[in-house]
N, C-alpha and C positions, 0 to 999 in steps of 0.2 A: 599170303601178306606174314610180314614178321609181327613178333608180338607189340615190339617199340611202337610200329604204327598204329596198333589197336590202341595201345595206351595214349598214345597221343589224340586220337579219333576220340575215345571216349572222353579225356580231360576238356576236348573240344565243346562236347555236346554237353558235360555239367556246367561249363563255363556259360552254355548259351542259356541255360535254364536260370541261370540267376546274373542278369544285366547287371549287377553291381557288386560282383565278386571282386571284381580289379580294383574297388573303390577303397581307400584309404581314409582315415580320419571322421570328421564330421562331415561327410558330403553330402549335398542337398538331392535328396530321392525325386523330387518334384511335387505336386499336390496328391494328397490321399484320394484314393479313387473310392467315389461314395455310390458306388452300384450297390452296395446292399445298407445302404441306411434307411431307416424307416420313414416312411412317407412324409409325418411331420417335419423331417428335418433334410428335404430336398426341396421343400417350399411349394406353393401354390401352382399348378400347372405343370409340376415336372413331369417330364417324357419317360415314362417306365412301360413303354409298348413292349411287344413280343420278341423284338430286336434288341433288347437291353438299353439301359439307360443311357441316355444323352445328356450329359451332365450340362449344369448350367440353364436349362430350362424352366427351373421354378425359379419365383419370387417371395421375398418375404416382406410382407407389408403390414407395419405398423396399424396398430389398430387404435383411432381414434378415440378418446374418451376426455373426462373433464376431473380436475383437482382443486377444491377449493374455489370453483367458479373458472376457473382458466383452461384451455385448451391444453391436452396433455396426450401422451400415447405411449403403448406399450406392444411388445409382441408376444404371441400366445403360442404355448407346446403344450401338450395332455400329457396327464397321469397315464401310468401304463395299466394294463388290464390288472396286474399281479398288486398293485399298488390300491387299487379301487376294488379289490377281493371283498366279500363282506366279512370275512375273519381277519381281516389286515388293518393295519395301523397306518394310513397314508401318509402320515406328516411323521412317523417315526425315523430315525436316522441311525442310532444307537440303543442295542439292548442288552444291558448289562455288561457295557463296554464292548460289546462286540457288533459286528454290522449286521444292521438287520436285513434280513434275506430278501424281502419284496420291494427294496430300495437298495440295490446294488451301488455304492459310491467309490468309484477309484479316487486314487490321488491325483493332484497336479502340482508342478513345482512352481513356484510363483516367484518371481523375481522381485526382490527388494519392494514389497507391497506397504503402503503407507495409509493404513485404515484413517476412514471410512472408505479409502481407495485402494484396490487390490493393485495399483501401477504407482510406482514412482513419480514424484512430481517432474523429476528428468532423470533419464537412463546412467545407469553407474558405469555400464560398462564403455569400453574403448574403441570407438568409431575409426577406420580408415583415414590417414591423414587427409586434409582437407575436403573430407566427402560431403557432399550433398544429395540428400535423398530425392530421385526423379521416377515419380509416380509413373509415368509414361512406358519407364523400360525396366523398372525394376519390380520384382514381385514382393520382396522382403527387406524391410530397411535392415540397412548396416549400421546404423546409429542406433540399435536398440538391441535388446536381448529378449527374445519372444519366449513367452513362458512353455512350459514342458508337459504335453497330456500323457496319460498312459491306458486311455482305453477310447476307442471310436463306437460311434451310435450305430450297432448293426442289429439287421433283423433277421428274425429265424423263418426260413424258407422252405415248406414244404408240399409237396404235391398232392392236391386237394384239400389242403387246409389254409385258412386265411392266415395271412401273414401276422405276427406278431413279436414284439420285443420286448426287453425289459430294460433297454437305457434309460436314464433319469439323466437330465442336463444339470446333475450336482457333481461338485469334485469339494474334496477334502484338501485344504489350502496344506501346503508343505512349504514355507518361507524360505527361501536362500538368495545369495546375493551373488550379482555379475562385476561385482567393483573388480578392478582389476586385469579384467578379462576383456578379451577381444569381441565385440556384438557377434550375435550370432553363432560363438563357437562353441554352444552346447545346444544340440538339435535331436537327443534321446536320451531317454532315464539312463542308460547302461553307462554314456558318456558322464552324465552328470553324476553318478553314484560313485562312479572311479576317481573323479576330480573332487568332489563334494564329500563322500562320503554317504552314510544314509541317514540324513537330516529327518528331524520329526516332526508330525503333521502341527499345526496350531491349534487344533480344536476349533476351528472356524470352517465353515463351507461357502461354497460360492455357487451362483448360478450361471454357468458357461454351457450354453448352448453350441455344439458343433453342429455346422451345417456342411451343405453342398460348397467347397470353394467358389465355385464357378456361378451359384447363382446370385442376383442381384439382391440387395436388401434395402428398401425404401421406407422413408419417413412418410408421416401423415402428409398428405397435400402434394408429395411429389408424384411425376408422371413416369411412365415407362416408355412414353410416345415420343419418339424424336420429331423435333421441332414443336413440339407444346412448350411453352413459355416456362413450365414447371418439370421439364424432363431432368432427369437424373442417370448418371449412369450406374448406380446400384453400389457404388463402392464408398466407404466411408463409414458407415455405422458398424461394420464388422471389424472384429479384430484376428490377427493371426499367430497361429502357434506352431508347435513340432511334436510329433510323433512318430517317433523310431525313425529319423531323417527326412520324413515326408513333412510339408507344411499343409496347416489346415486352416479352415475359417471359424469363429464362433463369435457368437453374440453376447455380450457379457452384460450380466444382470445384475452385479456386485453381491456383497455377502448376504445371505441369508441368517435373519434372526432365529437364535434356538433357545429353549427352553429345557429344564430338567425338571423328571416328574417321576413319581413313585406309581407305578401300573401293577397291581395284582403282586406287592411284594418286588416287582423288577424295576430297576434305576434305567431310566428310557432318558434317551435326547430326542426332542420332536423340534421338526420346524414350526416357527410361528408365521401366520399368514395376515394378510390384510385384506380389508373387505372390499369387496364391488359390488357396487348396488344397481340392481336393476329394476324396473318398473314391473308389476304384475301384469298390467294391461297397459296399451298403447294406441293412440290412432298413427296409423301406417302412413308415410307418405311416398308415392310413388313419383318417378322420372317417366315422360312420356313423350312419343313423338321423334322427329327427327329434324333439326337438332333437338336433343332430349332438352324438355322443361320439368319442374316439378308441379305436379296437380294439385290442388286443394287437399287438406290432409285428409284422410278416409274414402278419399276418390279412386277409382280403378281406372287403369288403362285398356281399354279395349279400341283394336285397329286403330293405333296412334292416336286416341283420342281420350281425354280426359271426361269419365262419365261420374253419376251418383250410382252407389252400388244398390243392387236390388236383393232380395233374399234368396231367388234363383234366375237361373237364364245365363245369357251370355253378360250382364253386368254382375253377376253374382261376384262376392269377394274370393280370393285366394282361400284355398284349402287351410282350415287352423283358424280362419279368420270369422266373425259375424257382422251381419250388416246390421249395424244398429238403427232404430228409429226408421224402419222402411218404410213406413206408411207417412212420412213427413216429408216435406219437402227439401230436407238436407240430409239425407240418410247418410252415414258414413260406416267405412267398416273398423273392427276393431279387432286387435288380438293380443296374445300372450306376449309379453315383453322378451328380448333376447339379449343374450349376452353377444358383444361385436357387432353391434347395429349401430353403433356411432354414438349412444347417450349414456355409456359406463359410466360410473362416478367412482373413482379411486379416492382410498382414505389418505394417500400419503405420496408424497414425490420421492425420488430415489434419496436425496439428499437429509429428508425428514427422520427424527428418531421411529415413528412408527412404518416406514418402508418395509417391504418385504417383496421380493420377487416371487412369491408363492400367493395365489388368489384363492378367495373362498365368496362364492357367490350367495348374496343378501338380497331379497326382493322386498321392495315398498310398494306402498299403493298412493298413488296421487289424485288428488281430488279430482272430480270430473271438470270439465269447464264448456264454455259456450252454451246455446240453444238452440235445438234441442240440447242437454248434456250429453256428453262425450268425453273418453279418455284424453289426456294430453297427446298430443303430437310430440316429436323428438324434440323442436324447438322451443317447447312450453314445460319441458320437465325440468326437476332440479339438477343443478350441476354442482353441487358440493355436499359433503355430508352433512354440514350443518343444516342445510334446508331440508334434508332427509329428515333429519330427527325432529325438525321443528314440524313436521306435516302431523294432521292429526291422528291419535291413537284409536285405535290399536294400531301398528303399522309393521315394525320390520321383522322379518322372519328369515331363517336360515333356509337356503335351498338344501335338502337334505335327503334327494336321489337323483340318481344321474350322473354320466362322466364329466357333465360340465361344472359339478359343484366344486370341486377343486381343479385348478390347473396351474401351471406356470405363467407367469405374467411379468417378465422383465422389463424393466423401462433402461435404455440403454444411453448413456451420457454422449 
């Protein structure tokens, strides 16, 4: 065979390795591949079996909570191992003007932000003539310019070692404008820099958690079961952006308030938190039977039947709980309060000055109720910070140990 043949064959092989080599301009390469995303960003129930990830199996569920006595909700993501290391400052973002290593924060290009919202009231880009968005057949709106990211959430996989990740769902805002440009005409950092130069960060930070773009996102009360009156498609709470021609999905938790401080002679920028309150002890209520119904607070479910607890035996309380007043006629299980159990109380809604998408757990003690006395059940607990602060002293105490003390708690508009 002649040399010309071999050169042509090699060119074909090289082209086959890069399916986008013939693409020109700001083409769309499809959705990002979440195969190496950390588990928290794949959703509950994600399929990560031995044959590889099957995207879209996970679900993101809003956690029910209360704010000022009213029902609310938030999504939850963990701090990383590096952030929570004993020697680390988990809330630090900048150290003497430099990035703080345990919290690697990339930039994101934010089109026409209008604080306190990171999104404009109306897009400034130019849509196609007579365009009307059709969510049934279109993945990306052509009457908006989606924001551009510069980093994906990737986990480190090593044989014989537990998976770990350093991704934090925080971006440093770089404000830019789409005015006068066709909508979705910028899909990558390279093109943005070529067209708009190298704009400077605003000094503000956003909680934007990148998630599996095929996974559903559900609000409190929504169902994943088709035919249920509360059934939802899982589309609507997430937003979509770009990363190097690929589109991605993310949850927008809004701006993160920050504060400056002098720590051992170093000028640092740290994230402000809002408090999330949970009771020290609670009387649990369990669902039992088919169809399920709630047992009386403190009862256990045995053989699909609600029963009073006993200190030992088949009617014993679940591990970690104690059967109070076991010798009385109305014994009840009691256990420690837990975050994300349906009775969290947050300080502030997203629109309030005290809002932060970064939460810090605080515990409180609620007085016993009933006869014989027992800790309150979920329905008997306070539902506002004011109620908690009015409880008898001594009371509030910061949760100072464990990975759940600090976590990301974005409220999504």
